[in-house]
KOLGU-4560 file (N, C-alpha, C; in nm, 3 decimals, padded with zeros to 5 digits):
<recs>
<n_xx: 00.091 n_yy: -01.199 n_zz: 00.517 ca_xx: 00.095 ca_yy: -01.035 ca_zz: 00.569 c_xx: 00.065 c_yy: -01.059 c_zz: 00.700 mol: A seq: 1 type: UNK>
<n_xx: 00.117 n_yy: -00.986 n_zz: 00.829 ca_xx: 00.138 ca_yy: -00.978 ca_zz: 00.916 c_xx: -00.008 c_yy: -00.815 c_zz: 00.990 mol: A seq: 2 type: UNK>
<n_xx: -00.045 n_yy: -00.849 n_zz: 01.070 ca_xx: -00.064 ca_yy: -00.755 ca_zz: 01.124 c_xx: -00.033 c_yy: -00.788 c_zz: 01.337 mol: A seq: 3 type: UNK>
<n_xx: 00.038 n_yy: -00.642 n_zz: 01.336 ca_xx: -00.010 ca_yy: -00.655 ca_zz: 01.550 c_xx: -00.205 c_yy: -00.710 c_zz: 01.551 mol: A seq: 4 type: UNK>
<n_xx: -00.214 n_yy: -00.660 n_zz: 01.705 ca_xx: -00.314 ca_yy: -00.673 ca_zz: 01.759 c_xx: -00.391 c_yy: -00.536 c_zz: 01.725 mol: A seq: 5 type: UNK>
<n_xx: -00.308 n_yy: -00.500 n_zz: 01.819 ca_xx: -00.471 ca_yy: -00.380 ca_zz: 01.809 c_xx: -00.441 c_yy: -00.324 c_zz: 01.660 mol: A seq: 6 type: UNK>
<n_xx: -00.399 n_yy: -00.424 n_zz: 01.557 ca_xx: -00.416 ca_yy: -00.393 ca_zz: 01.427 c_xx: -00.504 c_yy: -00.442 c_zz: 01.391 mol: A seq: 7 type: UNK>
<n_xx: -00.497 n_yy: -00.591 n_zz: 01.435 ca_xx: -00.603 ca_yy: -00.655 ca_zz: 01.364 c_xx: -00.744 c_yy: -00.618 c_zz: 01.418 mol: A seq: 8 type: UNK>
<n_xx: -00.811 n_yy: -00.567 n_zz: 01.595 ca_xx: -00.842 ca_yy: -00.494 ca_zz: 01.626 c_xx: -01.007 c_yy: -00.443 c_zz: 01.544 mol: A seq: 9 type: UNK>
<n_xx: -00.881 n_yy: -00.295 n_zz: 01.511 ca_xx: -00.914 ca_yy: -00.243 ca_zz: 01.407 c_xx: -01.037 c_yy: -00.298 c_zz: 01.287 mol: A seq: 10 type: UNK>
<n_xx: -00.923 n_yy: -00.332 n_zz: 01.170 ca_xx: -00.976 ca_yy: -00.355 ca_zz: 01.134 c_xx: -01.085 c_yy: -00.457 c_zz: 01.113 mol: A seq: 11 type: UNK>
<n_xx: -01.082 n_yy: -00.540 n_zz: 01.245 ca_xx: -01.234 ca_yy: -00.598 ca_zz: 01.212 c_xx: -01.354 c_yy: -00.575 c_zz: 01.279 mol: A seq: 12 type: UNK>
<n_xx: -01.318 n_yy: -00.535 n_zz: 01.379 ca_xx: -01.415 ca_yy: -00.347 ca_zz: 01.433 c_xx: -01.458 c_yy: -00.374 c_zz: 01.262 mol: A seq: 13 type: UNK>
<n_xx: -01.389 n_yy: -00.235 n_zz: 01.160 ca_xx: -01.394 ca_yy: -00.176 ca_zz: 01.109 c_xx: -01.499 c_yy: -00.284 c_zz: 00.996 mol: A seq: 14 type: UNK>
<n_xx: -01.500 n_yy: -00.412 n_zz: 00.949 ca_xx: -01.520 ca_yy: -00.492 ca_zz: 00.890 c_xx: -01.692 c_yy: -00.540 c_zz: 00.929 mol: A seq: 15 type: UNK>
<n_xx: -01.695 n_yy: -00.537 n_zz: 01.044 ca_xx: -01.821 ca_yy: -00.582 ca_zz: 01.148 c_xx: -01.892 c_yy: -00.402 c_zz: 01.119 mol: A seq: 16 type: UNK>
<n_xx: -01.840 n_yy: -00.358 n_zz: 01.156 ca_xx: -01.907 ca_yy: -00.172 ca_zz: 01.145 c_xx: -01.931 c_yy: -00.232 c_zz: 00.884 mol: A seq: 17 type: UNK>
<n_xx: -01.879 n_yy: -00.249 n_zz: 00.882 ca_xx: -01.931 ca_yy: -00.229 ca_zz: 00.719 c_xx: -02.024 c_yy: -00.407 c_zz: 00.719 mol: A seq: 18 type: UNK>
<n_xx: -02.001 n_yy: -00.450 n_zz: 00.730 ca_xx: -02.167 ca_yy: -00.563 ca_zz: 00.785 c_xx: -02.246 c_yy: -00.484 c_zz: 00.849 mol: A seq: 19 type: UNK>
<n_xx: -02.276 n_yy: -00.408 n_zz: 00.911 ca_xx: -02.370 ca_yy: -00.335 ca_zz: 00.962 c_xx: -02.446 c_yy: -00.237 c_zz: 00.956 mol: A seq: 20 type: UNK>
<n_xx: -02.325 n_yy: -00.195 n_zz: 00.817 ca_xx: -02.450 ca_yy: 00.035 ca_zz: 00.785 c_xx: -02.381 c_yy: -00.031 c_zz: 00.621 mol: A seq: 21 type: UNK>
<n_xx: -02.332 n_yy: -00.162 n_zz: 00.523 ca_xx: -02.336 ca_yy: -00.192 ca_zz: 00.429 c_xx: -02.468 c_yy: -00.243 c_zz: 00.371 mol: A seq: 22 type: UNK>
<n_xx: -02.401 n_yy: -00.365 n_zz: 00.460 ca_xx: -02.527 ca_yy: -00.522 ca_zz: 00.479 c_xx: -02.616 c_yy: -00.519 c_zz: 00.491 mol: A seq: 23 type: UNK>
<n_xx: -02.634 n_yy: -00.465 n_zz: 00.637 ca_xx: -02.765 ca_yy: -00.456 ca_zz: 00.726 c_xx: -02.734 c_yy: -00.609 c_zz: 00.802 mol: A seq: 24 type: UNK>
<n_xx: -02.624 n_yy: -00.674 n_zz: 00.807 ca_xx: -02.663 ca_yy: -00.765 ca_zz: 00.909 c_xx: -02.504 c_yy: -00.824 c_zz: 00.983 mol: A seq: 25 type: UNK>
<n_xx: -02.552 n_yy: -00.877 n_zz: 01.087 ca_xx: -02.452 ca_yy: -00.901 ca_zz: 01.181 c_xx: -02.336 c_yy: -01.008 c_zz: 01.232 mol: A seq: 26 type: UNK>
<n_xx: -02.211 n_yy: -00.890 n_zz: 01.207 ca_xx: -02.069 ca_yy: -01.089 ca_zz: 01.163 c_xx: -02.023 c_yy: -01.028 c_zz: 01.301 mol: A seq: 27 type: UNK>
<n_xx: -01.992 n_yy: -01.182 n_zz: 01.359 ca_xx: -01.947 ca_yy: -01.135 ca_zz: 01.484 c_xx: -01.789 c_yy: -01.168 c_zz: 01.481 mol: A seq: 28 type: UNK>
<n_xx: -01.692 n_yy: -01.132 n_zz: 01.561 ca_xx: -01.570 ca_yy: -01.071 ca_zz: 01.555 c_xx: -01.518 c_yy: -01.223 c_zz: 01.539 mol: A seq: 29 type: UNK>
<n_xx: -01.484 n_yy: -01.333 n_zz: 01.554 ca_xx: -01.500 ca_yy: -01.414 ca_zz: 01.482 c_xx: -01.549 c_yy: -01.486 c_zz: 01.375 mol: A seq: 30 type: UNK>
<n_xx: -01.599 n_yy: -01.439 n_zz: 01.298 ca_xx: -01.635 ca_yy: -01.464 ca_zz: 01.164 c_xx: -01.563 c_yy: -01.279 c_zz: 01.137 mol: A seq: 31 type: UNK>
<n_xx: -01.567 n_yy: -01.208 n_zz: 01.178 ca_xx: -01.458 ca_yy: -01.070 ca_zz: 01.045 c_xx: -01.300 c_yy: -01.152 c_zz: 01.084 mol: A seq: 32 type: UNK>
<n_xx: -01.244 n_yy: -01.150 n_zz: 01.225 ca_xx: -01.155 ca_yy: -01.235 ca_zz: 01.171 c_xx: -01.118 c_yy: -01.406 c_zz: 01.071 mol: A seq: 33 type: UNK>
<n_xx: -01.191 n_yy: -01.410 n_zz: 01.092 ca_xx: -01.175 ca_yy: -01.454 ca_zz: 00.989 c_xx: -01.084 c_yy: -01.440 c_zz: 00.832 mol: A seq: 34 type: UNK>
<n_xx: -01.249 n_yy: -01.320 n_zz: 00.878 ca_xx: -01.233 ca_yy: -01.314 ca_zz: 00.715 c_xx: -01.136 c_yy: -01.188 c_zz: 00.687 mol: A seq: 35 type: UNK>
<n_xx: -01.087 n_yy: -01.212 n_zz: 00.766 ca_xx: -00.962 ca_yy: -01.087 ca_zz: 00.755 c_xx: -00.888 c_yy: -01.137 c_zz: 00.730 mol: A seq: 36 type: UNK>
<n_xx: -00.812 n_yy: -01.260 n_zz: 00.875 ca_xx: -00.750 ca_yy: -01.339 ca_zz: 00.707 c_xx: -00.729 c_yy: -01.413 c_zz: 00.609 mol: A seq: 37 type: UNK>
<n_xx: -00.871 n_yy: -01.479 n_zz: 00.599 ca_xx: -00.911 ca_yy: -01.542 ca_zz: 00.443 c_xx: -00.795 c_yy: -01.345 c_zz: 00.372 mol: A seq: 38 type: UNK>
<n_xx: -00.847 n_yy: -01.275 n_zz: 00.352 ca_xx: -00.904 ca_yy: -01.095 ca_zz: 00.282 c_xx: -00.673 c_yy: -01.113 c_zz: 00.279 mol: A seq: 39 type: UNK>
<n_xx: -00.596 n_yy: -01.082 n_zz: 00.350 ca_xx: -00.481 ca_yy: -01.072 ca_zz: 00.416 c_xx: -00.376 c_yy: -01.146 c_zz: 00.306 mol: A seq: 40 type: UNK>
<n_xx: -00.457 n_yy: -01.314 n_zz: 00.352 ca_xx: -00.324 ca_yy: -01.427 ca_zz: 00.300 c_xx: -00.381 c_yy: -01.367 c_zz: 00.159 mol: A seq: 41 type: UNK>
<n_xx: -00.514 n_yy: -01.403 n_zz: 00.043 ca_xx: -00.565 ca_yy: -01.396 ca_zz: -00.035 c_xx: -00.580 c_yy: -01.295 c_zz: -00.162 mol: A seq: 42 type: UNK>
<n_xx: -00.563 n_yy: -01.175 n_zz: -00.088 ca_xx: -00.614 ca_yy: -01.035 ca_zz: -00.137 c_xx: -00.492 c_yy: -00.952 c_zz: -00.141 mol: A seq: 43 type: UNK>
<n_xx: -00.472 n_yy: -00.961 n_zz: -00.026 ca_xx: -00.324 ca_yy: -00.858 ca_zz: 00.019 c_xx: -00.230 c_yy: -00.860 c_zz: -00.006 mol: A seq: 44 type: UNK>
<n_xx: -00.130 n_yy: -00.928 n_zz: -00.114 ca_xx: -00.026 ca_yy: -00.974 ca_zz: -00.176 c_xx: -00.041 c_yy: -00.879 c_zz: -00.255 mol: A seq: 45 type: UNK>
<n_xx: -00.174 n_yy: -00.905 n_zz: -00.322 ca_xx: -00.227 ca_yy: -00.770 ca_zz: -00.456 c_xx: -00.230 c_yy: -00.588 c_zz: -00.403 mol: A seq: 46 type: UNK>
<n_xx: -00.290 n_yy: -00.567 n_zz: -00.283 ca_xx: -00.265 ca_yy: -00.437 ca_zz: -00.238 c_xx: -00.032 c_yy: -00.479 c_zz: -00.190 mol: A seq: 47 type: UNK>
<n_xx: -00.087 n_yy: -00.525 n_zz: -00.151 ca_xx: 00.124 ca_yy: -00.414 ca_zz: -00.120 c_xx: 00.226 c_yy: -00.480 c_zz: -00.235 mol: A seq: 48 type: UNK>
<n_xx: 00.168 n_yy: -00.540 n_zz: -00.359 ca_xx: 00.206 ca_yy: -00.501 ca_zz: -00.492 c_xx: 00.225 c_yy: -00.411 c_zz: -00.573 mol: A seq: 49 type: UNK>
<n_xx: 00.058 n_yy: -00.353 n_zz: -00.516 ca_xx: -00.017 ca_yy: -00.224 ca_zz: -00.544 c_xx: 00.152 c_yy: -00.105 c_zz: -00.511 mol: A seq: 50 type: UNK>
<n_xx: 00.077 n_yy: -00.126 n_zz: -00.360 ca_xx: 00.233 ca_yy: -00.075 ca_zz: -00.336 c_xx: 00.352 c_yy: -00.061 c_zz: -00.312 mol: A seq: 51 type: UNK>
<n_xx: 00.385 n_yy: -00.178 n_zz: -00.382 ca_xx: 00.534 ca_yy: -00.165 ca_zz: -00.438 c_xx: 00.538 c_yy: -00.127 c_zz: -00.534 mol: A seq: 52 type: UNK>
<n_xx: 00.463 n_yy: -00.127 n_zz: -00.671 ca_xx: 00.470 ca_yy: -00.126 ca_zz: -00.815 c_xx: 00.478 c_yy: 00.061 c_zz: -00.806 mol: A seq: 53 type: UNK>
<n_xx: 00.404 n_yy: 00.114 n_zz: -00.758 ca_xx: 00.353 ca_yy: 00.291 ca_zz: -00.731 c_xx: 00.479 c_yy: 00.380 c_zz: -00.643 mol: A seq: 54 type: UNK>
<n_xx: 00.542 n_yy: 00.301 n_zz: -00.516 ca_xx: 00.646 ca_yy: 00.309 ca_zz: -00.434 c_xx: 00.763 c_yy: 00.354 c_zz: -00.563 mol: A seq: 55 type: UNK>
<n_xx: 00.839 n_yy: 00.283 n_zz: -00.622 ca_xx: 00.938 ca_yy: 00.189 ca_zz: -00.748 c_xx: 00.877 c_yy: 00.347 c_zz: -00.918 mol: A seq: 56 type: UNK>
<n_xx: 00.726 n_yy: 00.422 n_zz: -00.836 ca_xx: 00.704 ca_yy: 00.470 ca_zz: -00.980 c_xx: 00.774 c_yy: 00.622 c_zz: -00.953 mol: A seq: 57 type: UNK>
<n_xx: 00.741 n_yy: 00.627 n_zz: -00.787 ca_xx: 00.797 ca_yy: 00.748 ca_zz: -00.726 c_xx: 00.883 c_yy: 00.768 c_zz: -00.742 mol: A seq: 58 type: UNK>
<n_xx: 00.985 n_yy: 00.668 n_zz: -00.644 ca_xx: 01.126 ca_yy: 00.699 ca_zz: -00.757 c_xx: 01.242 c_yy: 00.712 c_zz: -00.816 mol: A seq: 59 type: UNK>
<n_xx: 01.112 n_yy: 00.678 n_zz: -01.000 ca_xx: 01.162 ca_yy: 00.735 ca_zz: -01.135 c_xx: 01.134 c_yy: 00.813 c_zz: -01.117 mol: A seq: 60 type: UNK>
<n_xx: 01.066 n_yy: 00.870 n_zz: -01.121 ca_xx: 01.009 ca_yy: 01.061 ca_zz: -01.082 c_xx: 01.116 c_yy: 01.083 c_zz: -01.038 mol: A seq: 61 type: UNK>
<n_xx: 01.155 n_yy: 01.095 n_zz: -00.870 ca_xx: 01.235 ca_yy: 01.134 ca_zz: -00.832 c_xx: 01.357 c_yy: 01.149 c_zz: -00.870 mol: A seq: 62 type: UNK>
<n_xx: 01.454 n_yy: 01.012 n_zz: -00.912 ca_xx: 01.573 ca_yy: 01.020 ca_zz: -00.949 c_xx: 01.571 c_yy: 01.070 c_zz: -01.130 mol: A seq: 63 type: UNK>
<n_xx: 01.509 n_yy: 01.139 n_zz: -01.213 ca_xx: 01.455 ca_yy: 01.204 ca_zz: -01.324 c_xx: 01.485 c_yy: 01.328 c_zz: -01.287 mol: A seq: 64 type: UNK>
<n_xx: 01.359 n_yy: 01.364 n_zz: -01.146 ca_xx: 01.450 ca_yy: 01.521 ca_zz: -01.140 c_xx: 01.586 c_yy: 01.514 c_zz: -01.058 mol: A seq: 65 type: UNK>
<n_xx: 01.647 n_yy: 01.437 n_zz: -01.025 ca_xx: 01.782 ca_yy: 01.467 ca_zz: -00.946 c_xx: 01.853 c_yy: 01.476 c_zz: -01.058 mol: A seq: 66 type: UNK>
<n_xx: 01.807 n_yy: 01.276 n_zz: -01.129 ca_xx: 01.888 ca_yy: 01.371 ca_zz: -01.383 c_xx: 01.878 c_yy: 01.492 c_zz: -01.364 mol: A seq: 67 type: UNK>
<n_xx: 01.817 n_yy: 01.520 n_zz: -01.397 ca_xx: 01.748 ca_yy: 01.664 ca_zz: -01.460 c_xx: 01.786 c_yy: 01.806 c_zz: -01.369 mol: A seq: 68 type: UNK>
<n_xx: 01.839 n_yy: 01.796 n_zz: -01.207 ca_xx: 01.941 ca_yy: 01.889 ca_zz: -01.165 c_xx: 02.031 c_yy: 01.909 c_zz: -01.192 mol: A seq: 69 type: UNK>
<n_xx: 02.129 n_yy: 01.728 n_zz: -01.234 ca_xx: 02.234 ca_yy: 01.744 ca_zz: -01.237 c_xx: 02.301 c_yy: 01.777 c_zz: -01.335 mol: A seq: 70 type: UNK>
<n_xx: 02.243 n_yy: 01.705 n_zz: -01.458 ca_xx: 02.300 ca_yy: 01.829 ca_zz: -01.593 c_xx: 02.275 c_yy: 01.915 c_zz: -01.583 mol: A seq: 71 type: UNK>
<n_xx: 02.193 n_yy: 02.005 n_zz: -01.486 ca_xx: 02.227 ca_yy: 02.168 ca_zz: -01.482 c_xx: 02.267 c_yy: 02.201 c_zz: -01.393 mol: A seq: 72 type: UNK>
<n_xx: 02.389 n_yy: 02.182 n_zz: -01.342 ca_xx: 02.473 ca_yy: 02.151 ca_zz: -01.295 c_xx: 02.591 c_yy: 02.184 c_zz: -01.359 mol: A seq: 73 type: UNK>
<n_xx: 02.695 n_yy: 02.087 n_zz: -01.487 ca_xx: 02.727 ca_yy: 02.006 ca_zz: -01.495 c_xx: 02.809 c_yy: 02.112 c_zz: -01.605 mol: A seq: 74 type: UNK>
<n_xx: 02.948 n_yy: 02.148 n_zz: -01.547 ca_xx: 03.009 ca_yy: 02.265 ca_zz: -01.622 c_xx: 03.007 c_yy: 02.258 c_zz: -01.778 mol: A seq: 75 type: UNK>
<n_xx: 03.060 n_yy: 02.359 n_zz: -01.810 ca_xx: 03.051 ca_yy: 02.242 ca_zz: -01.993 c_xx: 03.252 c_yy: 02.161 c_zz: -02.027 mol: A seq: 76 type: UNK>
<n_xx: 03.201 n_yy: 02.094 n_zz: -02.113 ca_xx: 03.372 ca_yy: 02.096 ca_zz: -02.135 c_xx: 03.330 c_yy: 02.099 c_zz: -02.296 mol: A seq: 77 type: UNK>
<n_xx: 03.430 n_yy: 02.031 n_zz: -02.349 ca_xx: 03.484 ca_yy: 02.039 ca_zz: -02.460 c_xx: 03.430 c_yy: 01.838 c_zz: -02.486 mol: A seq: 78 type: UNK>
<n_xx: 03.406 n_yy: 01.790 n_zz: -02.418 ca_xx: 03.350 ca_yy: 01.584 ca_zz: -02.417 c_xx: 03.257 c_yy: 01.600 c_zz: -02.404 mol: A seq: 79 type: UNK>
<n_xx: 03.213 n_yy: 01.552 n_zz: -02.517 ca_xx: 03.056 ca_yy: 01.565 ca_zz: -02.584 c_xx: 02.929 c_yy: 01.415 c_zz: -02.556 mol: A seq: 80 type: UNK>
<n_xx: 02.850 n_yy: 01.399 n_zz: -02.436 ca_xx: 02.785 ca_yy: 01.238 ca_zz: -02.392 c_xx: 02.698 c_yy: 01.232 c_zz: -02.523 mol: A seq: 81 type: UNK>
</recs>
């Protein structure tokens, strides 16, 4: 998982804030960057895949809606599916 320099700076700041506010510990920029790299490489694919699964579920739902809409405008014929 690749982040832009600006994204990394924002995430590193958030990691440092979490350590300060929740763990009452100070963490340097280098250590926060190292932690970010670890999570991006080791944990990131789980979040990425979950996002894909969620997107696929939304698409499935939308396709069902489109199929229903098509069936609603279907003209009657002697042919039965």
